[in-house]
PADREN-219645 format. One record per residue (C-alpha): residue in three letters; chain; x, y, z. Coordinates in Angstrom, 3 decimals. Example, Ala and Ser with C-alpha at 12.3 -4.5 7.8 and 13.67 -1.06 7.14 Angstrom:
// residues 2
   aa  ch      east     north        up
  ALA   A    12.300    -4.500     7.800
  SER   A    13.670    -1.060     7.140
// end
This chain:
// residues 353
   aa  ch      east     north        up
  MET   A     0.000     0.000     0.000
  SER   A     1.267     3.458    -0.864
  TYR   A     1.693     5.870     1.997
  ARG   A     3.299     9.191     2.729
  ILE   A     5.250    10.224     5.797
  PRO   A     4.718    13.929     6.530
  LEU   A     7.704    16.203     6.099
  ILE   A     9.038    18.035     9.121
  GLN   A     8.830    21.766     8.498
  LYS   A    10.611    23.634    11.281
  HIS   A     9.510    27.070    10.052
  ARG   A     6.246    28.497     8.858
  GLY   A     6.219    30.348     5.561
  PRO   A     8.253    29.782     2.389
  LYS   A    11.695    28.213     2.248
  ARG   A    12.797    29.570    -1.109
  ILE   A    16.185    30.739    -2.269
  GLU   A    16.885    33.000    -5.198
  ASP   A    20.316    34.592    -4.928
  CYS   A    20.663    34.327    -1.123
  SER   A    21.593    38.008    -1.067
  THR   A    19.102    39.004     1.604
  LEU   A    19.298    38.353     5.331
  LYS   A    15.823    36.980     5.865
  TRP   A    16.788    33.456     4.781
  LYS   A    19.844    33.113     6.978
  SER   A    18.031    31.690     9.981
  TYR   A    16.430    29.012     7.798
  LEU   A    19.754    28.085     6.266
  ILE   A    21.551    27.872     9.600
  VAL   A    18.935    25.504    11.013
  PHE   A    19.021    23.375     7.852
  SER   A    22.827    23.204     7.935
  CYS   A    22.796    22.204    11.588
  LEU   A    20.309    19.432    10.895
  MET   A    22.482    18.068     8.106
  GLY   A    25.537    18.323    10.344
  LEU   A    23.762    16.363    13.054
  VAL   A    23.189    13.517    10.605
  SER   A    26.888    13.478     9.793
  VAL   A    27.969    13.596    13.437
  CYS   A    25.661    10.775    14.429
  GLY   A    27.003     8.623    11.608
  ALA   A    23.587     7.246    10.675
  GLU   A    23.329     4.391     8.266
  GLU   A    21.673     5.422     5.012
  ASN   A    18.667     3.153     5.490
  ASP   A    18.095     4.801     8.887
  VAL   A    18.460     8.200     7.261
  TRP   A    15.765     7.635     4.675
  ASP   A    13.394     6.105     7.225
  LYS   A    13.296     9.428     9.074
  PRO   A    11.179    12.468     8.190
  LEU   A    12.899    14.816     5.769
  ASN   A    13.478    18.535     5.712
  PHE   A    13.789    20.356     2.412
  LEU   A    14.846    23.620     0.818
  THR   A    13.784    25.029    -2.525
  LEU   A    16.242    26.687    -4.902
  GLU   A    14.693    29.234    -7.245
  GLY   A    16.079    31.255   -10.117
  HIS   A    15.474    29.358   -13.326
  SER   A    12.846    30.844   -15.617
  GLY   A    12.057    27.479   -17.198
  ALA   A    11.631    23.837   -16.245
  VAL   A    14.610    22.243   -14.480
  LEU   A    15.416    19.229   -16.638
  CYS   A    18.599    17.944   -15.002
  VAL   A    20.493    18.109   -11.706
  ALA   A    23.919    16.799   -10.665
  PHE   A    26.196    17.032    -7.627
  SER   A    29.917    17.656    -7.948
  PRO   A    32.148    14.800    -6.731
  ASP   A    32.912    16.632    -3.482
  GLY   A    29.226    17.399    -2.921
  ARG   A    29.845    21.124    -2.520
  THR   A    28.299    22.227    -5.809
  LEU   A    24.951    21.375    -7.350
  ALA   A    24.394    22.001   -11.054
  SER   A    20.968    22.425   -12.629
  GLY   A    20.095    22.666   -16.308
  SER   A    16.900    24.159   -17.638
  SER   A    14.636    24.825   -20.563
  ASP   A    15.652    28.485   -20.048
  LYS   A    18.897    27.520   -21.888
  THR   A    21.132    27.998   -18.851
  VAL   A    23.081    25.935   -16.353
  ARG   A    23.179    27.194   -12.776
  LEU   A    25.854    26.267   -10.241
  TRP   A    24.759    26.391    -6.604
  ASP   A    26.876    26.457    -3.463
  VAL   A    25.357    23.576    -1.501
  GLY   A    26.841    24.580     1.853
  GLY   A    25.827    28.227     1.597
  ARG   A    22.622    27.476    -0.339
  LYS   A    23.362    30.266    -2.787
  LEU   A    23.851    30.722    -6.499
  LYS   A    27.513    30.729    -7.511
  ARG   A    27.205    31.456   -11.218
  THR   A    25.088    30.964   -14.320
  LEU   A    26.507    29.388   -17.477
  THR   A    25.095    30.758   -20.712
  GLY   A    25.785    29.849   -24.312
  HIS   A    23.333    27.132   -25.273
  THR   A    20.695    28.417   -27.688
  GLN   A    18.043    25.869   -26.736
  MET   A    17.045    23.922   -23.617
  VAL   A    19.712    22.128   -21.578
  THR   A    18.838    18.447   -21.309
  ALA   A    21.631    16.783   -19.330
  ILE   A    24.661    17.669   -17.209
  VAL   A    27.550    15.697   -15.725
  PHE   A    30.638    16.565   -13.670
  SER   A    34.081    15.168   -14.410
  PRO   A    35.530    12.901   -11.660
  ASP   A    37.855    15.697   -10.505
  GLY   A    34.988    18.207   -10.438
  GLU   A    36.840    20.691   -12.624
  THR   A    34.712    20.289   -15.768
  LEU   A    30.951    20.279   -16.249
  THR   A    29.527    18.898   -19.474
  SER   A    26.066    19.834   -20.748
  SER   A    23.908    18.778   -23.676
  SER   A    21.167    20.684   -25.443
  TRP   A    18.471    20.685   -28.053
  ASP   A    20.798    23.031   -29.952
  LYS   A    22.564    19.814   -31.114
  THR   A    25.753    20.546   -29.170
  VAL   A    27.605    19.225   -26.158
  ARG   A    29.531    21.841   -24.170
  LEU   A    32.404    21.525   -21.707
  TRP   A    32.666    24.224   -19.030
  ASP   A    35.347    25.213   -16.541
  VAL   A    33.588    24.931   -13.188
  GLN   A    35.828    27.423   -11.385
  THR   A    35.568    30.217   -13.953
  GLY   A    32.337    29.373   -15.758
  LYS   A    34.111    29.743   -19.075
  LEU   A    33.404    27.507   -22.065
  LYS   A    36.242    25.047   -22.700
  ALA   A    34.860    23.360   -25.830
  ALA   A    31.690    23.001   -27.904
  LEU   A    31.308    19.519   -29.394
  LYS   A    29.404    19.445   -32.664
  GLY   A    28.428    16.551   -34.873
  HIS   A    24.950    15.448   -33.874
  SER   A    22.364    16.313   -36.522
  GLY   A    19.481    16.232   -34.043
  ARG   A    18.593    17.404   -30.559
  VAL   A    20.912    15.965   -27.896
  HIS   A    18.799    14.451   -25.120
  THR   A    21.227    12.708   -22.786
  LEU   A    24.811    12.451   -21.543
  THR   A    26.876    10.106   -19.422
  LEU   A    30.528    10.004   -18.428
  SER   A    32.555     6.891   -17.668
  GLY   A    33.656     6.521   -14.074
  ASN   A    37.275     7.262   -14.922
  GLY   A    36.272    10.317   -16.951
  ALA   A    37.968     9.019   -20.089
  LEU   A    34.855     8.605   -22.227
  LEU   A    31.796    10.778   -22.708
  ALA   A    28.656     9.474   -24.420
  SER   A    25.841    11.570   -25.888
  GLY   A    22.518    10.424   -27.333
  ALA   A    20.312    12.351   -29.733
  SER   A    17.267    12.477   -31.977
  ASP   A    19.512    11.593   -34.916
  GLU   A    19.321     7.992   -33.616
  THR   A    23.021     7.847   -32.786
  VAL   A    25.220     7.633   -29.722
  ARG   A    28.505     9.493   -29.989
  LEU   A    31.533     8.586   -27.898
  TRP   A    33.929    11.430   -27.170
  ASN   A    37.198    11.744   -25.307
  GLY   A    35.919    12.899   -21.936
  ARG   A    38.853    15.242   -21.396
  THR   A    39.549    16.740   -24.820
  GLY   A    36.184    16.371   -26.554
  GLU   A    37.676    14.497   -29.505
  LEU   A    35.127    12.273   -31.266
  LYS   A    36.113     8.630   -30.828
  ARG   A    33.252     6.663   -32.353
  THR   A    29.620     6.882   -33.458
  LEU   A    27.254     4.057   -32.532
  THR   A    24.456     3.493   -35.030
  GLY   A    21.521     1.117   -35.029
  SER   A    19.331     2.570   -32.298
  GLU   A    16.375     2.866   -34.707
  GLY   A    14.950     5.825   -32.834
  PRO   A    15.798     8.847   -30.650
  VAL   A    18.178     8.094   -27.765
  PHE   A    16.947     9.414   -24.408
  ALA   A    18.875     7.335   -21.870
  LEU   A    22.540     6.387   -21.417
  ALA   A    24.626     4.846   -18.621
  PHE   A    28.136     3.404   -18.384
  SER   A    28.690     0.297   -16.271
  PRO   A    30.983     0.876   -13.260
  ASP   A    33.785    -1.088   -14.956
  ASN   A    33.481     1.266   -17.974
  GLY   A    33.150    -1.706   -20.337
  THR   A    29.456    -1.523   -21.233
  LEU   A    27.191     1.318   -22.302
  ALA   A    23.426     0.952   -21.905
  SER   A    21.096     3.010   -24.077
  GLY   A    17.366     3.390   -24.617
  GLY   A    14.816     5.659   -26.220
  GLU   A    11.432     5.742   -27.888
  LEU   A     9.591     5.075   -31.150
  ASP   A    11.457     2.060   -32.586
  ASN   A    14.171     2.348   -29.916
  THR   A    12.149     1.040   -26.976
  ALA   A    14.493    -1.788   -25.992
  ILE   A    17.618    -1.435   -23.865
  ARG   A    20.725    -1.780   -26.002
  LEU   A    24.032    -2.856   -24.472
  TRP   A    27.173    -1.803   -26.314
  ASP   A    30.780    -2.954   -25.974
  VAL   A    32.618     0.286   -25.281
  LYS   A    35.948    -0.849   -26.722
  THR   A    34.620    -2.153   -30.028
  GLY   A    31.415    -0.156   -30.412
  LYS   A    29.523    -3.354   -31.183
  LEU   A    26.011    -4.068   -29.974
  GLU   A    26.313    -6.934   -27.480
  ARG   A    22.739    -7.516   -26.399
  THR   A    19.216    -6.120   -26.547
  LEU   A    16.838    -6.367   -23.587
  LYS   A    13.188    -6.540   -24.536
  TRP   A     9.971    -7.280   -22.705
  ARG   A     6.497    -8.166   -23.790
  ARG   A     5.084    -4.675   -23.523
  VAL   A     6.764    -1.981   -25.551
  ASP   A     7.635     1.055   -23.427
  ALA   A     9.688     4.144   -24.091
  VAL   A    12.956     3.963   -22.119
  LYS   A    13.607     7.438   -20.712
  THR   A    16.216     6.611   -18.057
  VAL   A    18.755     3.883   -17.216
  ALA   A    21.276     3.444   -14.387
  PHE   A    23.708     0.817   -13.113
  SER   A    24.017     0.025    -9.424
  PRO   A    27.342     1.122    -7.892
  ASP   A    28.613    -2.464    -7.778
  GLY   A    27.548    -3.096   -11.376
  SER   A    25.322    -6.050   -10.538
  VAL   A    21.984    -4.440   -11.451
  LEU   A    20.743    -2.318   -14.336
  VAL   A    17.565    -0.337   -13.788
  ASN   A    15.377     1.419   -16.326
  GLY   A    12.321     3.628   -16.102
  SER   A     9.601     3.251   -18.693
  SER   A     6.454     5.004   -19.793
  ARG   A     3.270     3.274   -20.753
  PRO   A    -0.158     4.685   -19.858
  GLU   A    -1.247     1.627   -17.901
  GLU   A     2.136     0.716   -16.456
  ASN   A     4.846     3.355   -15.819
  THR   A     7.251     0.735   -14.546
  ILE   A    10.763     0.545   -13.116
  ARG   A    12.573    -2.646   -14.106
  LEU   A    15.641    -4.117   -12.438
  TRP   A    17.861    -6.496   -14.428
  ASN   A    20.503    -8.976   -13.268
  VAL   A    23.646    -7.905   -15.131
  ARG   A    25.227   -11.359   -14.887
  THR   A    22.299   -13.256   -16.447
  TRP   A    20.348   -10.330   -17.973
  GLU   A    17.178   -11.743   -16.479
  LEU   A    14.488    -9.473   -15.085
  ILE   A    14.760    -9.367   -11.289
  ARG   A    11.568    -7.448   -10.575
  ALA   A     9.317    -4.663   -11.791
  LEU   A     8.328    -1.788    -9.503
  THR   A     5.034     0.005    -9.968
  GLY   A     3.568     2.973    -8.132
  HIS   A     4.170     6.040   -10.270
  ARG   A     1.029     7.200   -12.036
  GLN   A     2.756     8.772   -15.026
  GLU   A     5.907     8.514   -17.125
  ILE   A     9.116     7.841   -15.188
  THR   A    11.782    10.342   -16.151
  SER   A    14.736     9.605   -13.863
  VAL   A    16.129     6.770   -11.713
  VAL   A    19.272     6.805    -9.590
  PHE   A    20.924     4.568    -7.001
  SER   A    22.242     5.925    -3.730
  PRO   A    26.053     5.737    -3.471
  ASP   A    25.881     2.591    -1.326
  GLY   A    23.395     0.957    -3.712
  LYS   A    20.773     0.346    -1.030
  THR   A    18.208     2.949    -2.091
  LEU   A    16.704     3.681    -5.489
  ALA   A    15.119     7.067    -6.176
  SER   A    12.767     7.781    -9.068
  GLY   A    11.089    10.881   -10.444
  ALA   A     8.090    11.088   -12.740
  TRP   A     5.532    13.230   -14.505
  ASP   A     3.166    12.600   -11.573
  ARG   A     5.124    15.319    -9.689
  GLU   A     6.469    12.839    -7.166
  VAL   A     9.812    11.416    -6.111
  LYS   A     9.671     7.866    -4.791
  LEU   A    12.230     5.954    -2.737
  TRP   A    12.593     2.178    -2.945
  ASP   A    14.690    -0.467    -1.213
  ALA   A    16.972    -1.435    -4.091
  ARG   A    17.601    -4.935    -2.728
  THR   A    14.022    -5.996    -2.064
  GLY   A    12.065    -3.640    -4.302
  LYS   A     9.983    -2.569    -1.320
  PHE   A     8.452     0.882    -1.595
  GLN   A     9.751     3.183     1.143
  ARG   A     8.163     6.591     0.762
  THR   A     6.919     9.365    -1.525
  LEU   A     8.404    12.870    -1.508
  SER   A     5.671    15.282    -2.521
  GLY   A     5.768    19.027    -2.958
  HIS   A     6.717    19.809    -6.536
  SER   A     3.868    21.437    -8.459
  GLY   A     5.130    20.164   -11.826
  ALA   A     6.629    17.020   -13.328
  VAL   A     9.888    15.818   -11.772
  PHE   A    12.468    15.452   -14.547
  SER   A    15.646    14.582   -12.666
  VAL   A    16.853    13.180    -9.333
  ALA   A    20.399    12.929    -7.985
  PHE   A    22.001    11.797    -4.711
  SER   A    24.797    13.726    -3.050
  PRO   A    28.100    11.803    -2.833
  ASP   A    27.522    11.052     0.863
  GLY   A    24.032     9.759     0.082
  LYS   A    22.300    11.909     2.682
  THR   A    20.774    14.532     0.389
  LEU   A    18.601    14.063    -2.670
  ALA   A    18.113    16.769    -5.293
  SER   A    15.125    16.906    -7.631
  GLY   A    14.495    19.171   -10.623
  SER   A    11.003    19.967   -11.804
  ALA   A     8.809    21.608   -14.394
  ASP   A     7.807    24.017   -11.625
  LYS   A    11.184    25.742   -12.312
  THR   A    12.664    24.773    -8.948
  VAL   A    15.243    22.431    -7.461
  ARG   A    14.449    20.801    -4.134
  LEU   A    17.070    19.539    -1.724
  TRP   A    15.671    16.799     0.509
  ALA   A    17.842    16.184     3.579
  ALA   A    17.498    13.710     6.400
  THR   A    16.949    14.874     9.974
  MET   A    17.508    12.893    13.144
  GLN   A    14.889    12.663    15.871
// end
């Protein structure tokens, strides 16, 4: 049975942040920071953390839907990309806007930090992939070659290889550091909306819609298609993710009567289980850093948390007034960010009782 645990709200009135240039938010931020620090000091296990009520803050500033969010490797910076054509970098500790990256001429669809946190890569409907210097906000390179809107990005764990997927039905593999094109993967038979590298950097999973509704698994070294995962019902694949240990692949699908999350055994490629509960298209799935929790976002305006090992539903995070397009865990696993069509980013943080 689906249920909701009420959120703890320590203060009455709005908890919204624009540029954090005024004093009236400081008391809210101090309390929030202290609560997060208490979690760290107590050393709570992540399962305990997500069983507790959550506090949240809302980051405002985008003038369009927030389509993607990502934490830097050190957890100090949160990036958000939007249909307003910009990428915003937020100081997580100070809860304030650090800078805005401009240059894309159409909506920003995906963002990813390099392992060292020095470079942020973004993709856009303007058919380009851009590499930015995080410290200065300056453009390092604009990667061109896709003939259609670029919908998704992923970076290998070692940062050596960048993959982008687009409406031109191709996946392009680039040198993750220089932006040099390494290889183009063809045969997707439809727009590519989802990409994920396996933790060992050897396999790339992709998915999409129209005639590209299966999960395709590519050998990264050779560029050859190794396997295709299909199921009886044909769903659009809008998101894929590997568990941190590489043993499970998860995908989120959209079908009016289903809207299902599927977990696959990477060793046998058999379906482990299917999770249902979202009422509309699933847009984003992500594992917590320890692999114990799975978070999902959907058009139903909700974020859901699941036990990744058992598939048991844990809780629903409600509050966004528009579709949730992206979810991301902080590196320590104690904060979850969500980006929404309501033009905001929410930071959900655990509190101890």
